[in-house]
N, C-alpha and C positions, 0 to 999 in steps of 0.2 A: 704033759711038760707042766711044772711048778715051779715056780720062784719062793724061796722061804722067807726072804725078808721083808719086812714091813716098818711101819713108823709110827712111833707113839703120839698121842696128842695129851700136848698139855693144856693145862687151864689157869687163868689169871685167879687169884683168891679173890673174896670178898674183903667187903670192910666194914665193921658195924654203921649204926645209922644213929645219929644223936636227933633228939627232939627239940627245937627251939622252945618250944611249951616250958621247958621242966629245967633250961640250963638259963642261966644270967646272959646276957648278951656280952659282956666282956669274957666269961667264960667260954661262949659260943666261937666269939672271934678266935681265941686262944688256941680253942678246939682243932677248927677248922684250919687256920692255920698250919698247927701241927700236924693233921692228918694229910695236908696236900702236901707240905713237906717230906713227911715219910713216904707215903704213895708215890711222889715222884724219885725219891731217892733208891726204893724199892727197884722202880722199872729201871732205874740208870745201873744200878749193880746187875741186873739181868739181862743187860745190854735189850731192852726191850723198846727204847725209844727211838726216834726219827729225830736228827737235829733240824730245827725248825724257821732256819734261816732265809735264804729265797727258796727252798725247795716246796714242794706242795706234796702235803701232808694225806697220804693215803693208806694207812695204815701202822700196826704196831710190827717189832722185827720180833722174834723170840729166834735164838740160840736153836740151829740145827747142826749137828755132827761137829759142833766145835766154831761155827762162823756163824757170822748175824744174815738171816735168810726169814722169809713171811710164813706163820706157820699156816694164816690162810691166805694165799697167793694177792700180793696187789700190786701194780705198777706205779713206782717212782719218779716223777718227771724232776729235774733238777731246773729250777728258774722257770723260765718262758719259753724256753727254746723246746721245739718240737722232738720227741724221742726218735734217735735213730739209732735203732738195734745195731749196726754194723758198723757203726765206728766206735772203736776204742781200745782197748789192750786187753792181752791175757795177765790172769796175775795168779801167784801159788796160793791154793786154798787147800789145806790139810784135810778138809771134810771129803775132797774128791779122791775116788770116783765114785761116782752115782750107785754103784752096782759093782756086782763081782763080774771075774772072767769064768765062774760058773755055770753062769745065766745060761739055758740049755738052747736057745735061741742061736747062738752066736756058731756061724761056718767057721769051720777048721784055718781057712785062709784069712779069717779076721780077727782070730783068738791069738793074740801075741803071748799073753802070758803062758797060755797052755802049752806053747811051742818054743817057750825058751828065752825070750827077751830077759834080761838078766836087768834091764833097770825098771824104774818106775817112774820117776820123775812127770813124764811126759802126760801120767794120769792124773797127775795134779793141777793141771791149769784149769782156773774158769774165766771166761769172757763176761768183761765188765764193759759195758757202754760208756761212751765218754759224758753222757745227757740225760741218762735215767741210771734207777738201780730195776732191775728185773727182776721175777719172782722165781725162786727156786721153783725145778719141775717138784710137784707134788703127785705122784703115783695115784692115789687113791682119790684124789679130785678128779684127777683126768678120767678115768675111769665110770666115776659116778655122772660126770659132766657128756661121758660119752654113751652113755647107757642106752641099750637096744641100736646102736648106730654102725657104720663101717666105714674106716680110714682106708683108702687105698694108693699107695704108692707106684707110679707107674713108669717105668723107664727101664736104667742100664743097673749094673752091679753098686752105683754109686748110692743110688734109690735102695739098693737092698740091705745098704749099709746103714743107710738111716733108718728103714724097715724094721731090722733087727736090732738095733740100737731102742727103737722107743719099743719094743714089745719088753725089752730087758727094764727100761725104766719105769715102764706102766706097773709089769709086776712088781715092785718092790712096794704098793701100795695097797697090796689086797692079802688076802689071808692066807695063809699055808695049806688050808684045807679047799681052798676054792678050786674050782675044777677049770682045766685049760684043755685046747685040743689044737695040734698042728698040723695041720694038711699041707705038704708039700708037692708042686705040681710044675710043670713048665707049659704055659706061661705063669701059671696062676699057684700061688702058694696063701696061705691062710692061718692067721693066729685068733683062735677065739678064748674071750673070756667069758667061759658059758655058764658062770652066775649072774654077769652082767649083761650079757647079749651083746658084747662088742667083739666086734671083727677087725684087724688090723690085715690088712692083704699087702701083698706083692705082685705087681703084673709086670713080667719080662716084656719090654718093647724097647730098645736100645735107641731106636730110631723115630720111637712112637709111630712114623705111619709105617705101613703092611711092607713085610716080606714076604712074595709069593714063589712057589715052587710052579714054574712054567718048563715043560719040556725037560725035566730035570736039572734044570739053572735055577739058581735063586736070584730073583729081582727085587732090588728096593723100588718100590712104587712110590714116588715122590706126590704123585697126586692121589693117592689110595690109602684112606684110616679107617675103611669101614668094619675090615677085620677085625682089627683091634677094639675098636672103640665101644662096639656093641657091650662089651664087658665092664665097662666103663660108667654106666650112666645111673647105676644103681647104688652108686657111694653115694656117702652125704656128705665125707672130705674126699679129694682128690687133689694128689699132689704127684707132679710128673717134674720130668728130670730127660734130659738128654744132651750129648755132646763129645765123649770121649770116642766111640764106636764111629764117629765121620771123618776120623783121621785117619782108623786104621788101614793098612797094606798088606799085600802080599796074604798069604796062610791066615791073618789075623783080620782080615777082613769078614764082614760079614756078608757078604751078595757076590755073585759075579757077575751081574748086570745091571744099571740104574734105569730106571722108566719114568719118562716126563713127557707131558703132552701128546701119548699114545705111541712115541718112539723109545724105541731101547740104546742104550749106551755102555760102552765098554769103562767109562771113567768121565767124570766131570769136576770142574774146580769142587773140590769138597765143601768149603764155605756157601758157596753158590747152592750145592747141593741140600747144606743143614738149612739155608734160610727157608728153600721151597716147600722142603718138609715138616719145617715148624709152621710155615704158613698155612699147608692143608691143615695139621693139627688145628691152630688157632680159626680155622674158619670152623672146624667141626665143633669147636668148643664153644665158638658163639651159637652156633647152629641147633647143639643138641642138648646141653647143660642148663638146668635151672636154677640160675645162680641164688635163688630166693631161698632154695632149699639145698642146695650143693656148696662148699665153702670151697673156693682153687685155690691152690699155690702150686709154685714153678721153684725148684730150687735149680739156684745158680750154679754156673762151671765151678765145679769144684777141680783145682789145682793138682797136677802130678809133676814131682820134684827131679826129673828126670835131667840130668846133664847134656847140653846138644849134642853131645859123641854120642852116638847109638849105644858106643859098646861100655859104657860106663854111667854107674848110678849114683847119684848126689845124696839120697838120704840115707844109706848105710850108716850107723855109727853116729846119727846126729840126735843128740840131748836133749835139748831146748830149743824153743820158737825164736825164730830170726827176728831182729830188731828192725831190719828195713821196712819203710813206710809203703815200699814200690811193691807191684805186684810180682810174687815171682812163681815161677812155674806155670802161667795163665795164658791160657789162649785167647788173647783180646780180641780176636774177629768171632770167636764164638759168644763172647761176652756181648759185645755188640749186637750179633744176631738177636738172641736171646730178649736184649733190652729193646731192640726196633718192635720185635715182634708181639713181645709182651704188650707193650707202650699204645699199638695201633689197634689191640683187641675192644671190641665192645664192650665184652665181661673181663676184664683183664682179670686174671687171679693176682694172688700176692705173692711178689717176686721174693722170696728166701735169699736174699743176696748174700750169699755164704762166702763167695770168691774172695776177699780181699782178707780177711779173717782167716781163712783156711791157709791162704798161701802162705803164710806166717807159719805155717806148723809143719815145717819140714822132717821134725821129728816126730810125728803121730803116723806114722806108715808103718805098715806090718814089716815092710824090707824084707830080711832073711826068716822074720819069725812068724812064718804061714804054713799051716797046715799042709797045703797043697806042694808044700817042695820037698825034693828029696836030699837026702843028705851032701850030693854031690853039687846040687845048686845053690845050698848054705854054705858051700866051702868057695863058691865064686860070685861073691855079691854084686861086682861090677856087673856083669851079664843079669842076674837072675834077680835083684832086690825086687821087690813089688814098692814102688813108689808112686803108685795111683790110688789104691784102696786106703783103708784108715782101719786102725786097731780098735778094736771094742775088747772091753772100756776103753773111750776116747774121743775123738773130734766129733766125731756124729753127734753124741750125745749133745753138746753145746747146739748142734743145728735144731736136733729137738727140744733144747730148751728155748730158742727162740722160734720156734715152729709152736709150741704152747702158748707162749707169750702173745705172736701175734694171733692164736687162732679165737684164745680167751679172753686178750685185753685189749686188744686193738680193733680187732672187727666187728 
């Protein structure tokens, strides 16, 4: 499987050299002034400069697809404030999306354009942090810097959303003739950029801790993770997530019993169960991952924009981000569990805190434009709309731009 798009490289023209040994001082001063003025004006016309007021100068901008972005990525910090990647606003950017829906890594349930979504405005929003300018994702830079390495996402289908997005974004930076391989399985799926020795994997473990079959029953083992964990230790970059499956009930529930402290339970408080499972995960990470070799991330809780009524879905028909500054569609108890457990670790991962910025994007869900839905389901969005996952291209591309920034520019 290949992605045929790639980015061109721009060069800055050189300027002639004048020798002070052959030019009188007055002429030299004039020529120097004129050359400097011409050079600055040239850069301004080409949108290649950064305003130098109280900003920290870190590189030259170049135009990419109609917007100002970095040719070789740099992080620009505004003033003396620290760079908070996750506080900002959504702005329209006509150079988006970063890739097309034809990317072969996208699962049907995420491919909203292919399955008939008529509007495209949701594809045109770029996240703008308030305190810094973040680099535009560069697929070529990413595969080169990750040459010979493995990136693994571990978690539920929101982790798979990000996994597929990253494959598509990385593919924009490779040659059409570059060899790739996609091996799909359960629990492990892997996409390989063969010419670079780069592997991007997804390991399905929606609770992170183990689910074992005991006497024909699925047992969610809150104290046990070794069954899953043995597959994670060789990765160079690990990104974990969990959350949505802890709240499922009825036929959507992924277990028959929970096990904790050697005892089995038909059910327990779900937040307490999630906290116990995450503590098991945290202890395993602290005990088994060498953070001098492996970079760790944890994806924050992804919102779901469902109406409190179980028979009504609120994301159908949404066309633009919400303007509210509050958390929309977020289980704040789960957010607190993630924050508390991660902050208590000896080797804490970088928290990719996408919760708040994603809570504004009720327009970015598949809704009824999912390949998994029947015509009858599409005709009844109040009961069928998917307001939990995200369209690709779409919001997870922003998660990966922030992941890219944190991986290469903050750590």
